[in-house]
C-alpha positions in Angstrom: 55.6 122.5 152.0 59.1 123.8 153.1 59.7 127.0 153.8 62.9 129.2 152.4 63.7 132.8 153.1 64.5 135.0 150.3 66.5 138.3 150.8 64.5 141.0 149.4 66.0 144.6 149.9 67.5 144.6 153.3 64.9 142.1 155.3 64.3 138.3 154.6 60.9 137.2 153.4 59.6 134.0 154.2 58.6 131.7 151.2 56.9 128.4 150.9 58.0 126.2 148.2 55.6 125.6 145.3 54.8 121.8 145.2 55.1 122.0 141.3 58.4 123.2 141.3 61.9 121.3 141.1 64.6 120.9 143.4 68.3 121.5 142.3 69.0 117.7 142.6 66.0 117.1 140.1 67.0 120.0 137.7 70.4 118.4 137.3 69.1 115.0 136.7 66.9 116.5 134.0 70.0 118.5 132.4 72.0 115.1 132.3 69.6 113.8 130.7 68.7 116.2 128.0 72.5 116.3 127.8 72.7 112.6 127.4 69.9 112.5 124.7 71.2 115.7 122.9 74.7 113.7 122.7 73.0 110.5 121.2 70.7 112.3 118.6 74.4 114.3 117.6 76.3 111.2 117.3 73.3 109.7 115.0 73.1 112.5 113.1 76.7 113.0 112.3 77.0 109.2 111.4 74.1 109.6 108.6 75.5 112.8 107.6 78.8 111.1 107.0 77.3 107.7 105.3 75.6 110.1 102.9 78.4 112.2 102.3 80.9 108.9 101.5 78.1 107.6 99.7 77.4 110.7 97.4 81.4 111.1 97.0 81.6 107.6 95.7 79.3 108.0 92.9 80.6 111.4 92.2 84.2 109.5 91.9 82.7 106.7 89.7 81.0 109.5 87.5 84.5 111.4 87.0 86.5 108.5 86.8 84.3 106.6 84.1 84.2 110.0 82.0 87.8 110.6 82.4 88.6 107.2 80.9 86.4 107.8 78.5 87.5 110.9 77.0 91.5 109.1 77.3 90.2 106.1 75.5 88.3 108.2 72.8 91.9 110.3 72.1 93.4 107.2 71.9 91.5 105.7 69.3 91.4 109.2 67.4 95.5 109.1 67.8 95.8 105.7 66.4 93.3 106.5 62.9 90.7 103.8 64.5 87.9 106.4 65.0 87.3 109.7 62.1 88.7 113.0 63.0 86.4 115.5 65.2 85.4 118.7 63.7 87.8 117.8 60.5 91.3 118.2 63.0 92.9 114.9 62.2 95.2 113.9 64.5 95.9 110.7 63.6 99.7 110.1 63.9 99.8 106.7 62.4 99.6 107.7 58.8 102.4 109.8 59.6 104.8 107.3 61.5 104.0 105.0 58.1 105.0 107.9 55.8 108.3 108.6 57.8 109.2 104.9 57.9 108.7 104.6 54.4 110.6 107.7 53.0 113.7 107.7 55.9 114.1 104.3 57.1 113.6 102.7 53.5 115.9 104.8 52.1 118.6 104.1 54.7 118.2 100.7 54.1 118.5 101.1 50.5 122.0 103.0 51.1 123.1 100.1 53.4 126.1 97.8 51.2 124.6 94.4 49.9 127.4 92.3 51.5 125.6 93.1 54.6 122.4 91.5 53.1 124.1 88.0 52.8 123.1 87.1 56.5 
């Protein structure tokens, strides 16, 4: 056993070191090992959580992208008149375009002189 002097009040008292206690060097080694273990564990947890986040974000993006594309195609097909109107809201432009062409363009073509039609 080693002895050390501890100051209590104004006098020094001789104390014997406990054989079950650690030295400063041993405590420093234990702390260094604990820090190393904690850093490795934190890195492992960080890598696992980032992998889970990336996987979840990818799935969510796929769902949102598919839903957006499906709604776009649905609107396009309703606009073209391929799918019937929803709740009696008719946005079919194809009939309006055909009517406009029949009324405006065909009338204009009838007004063109017949000399133009020879070629």
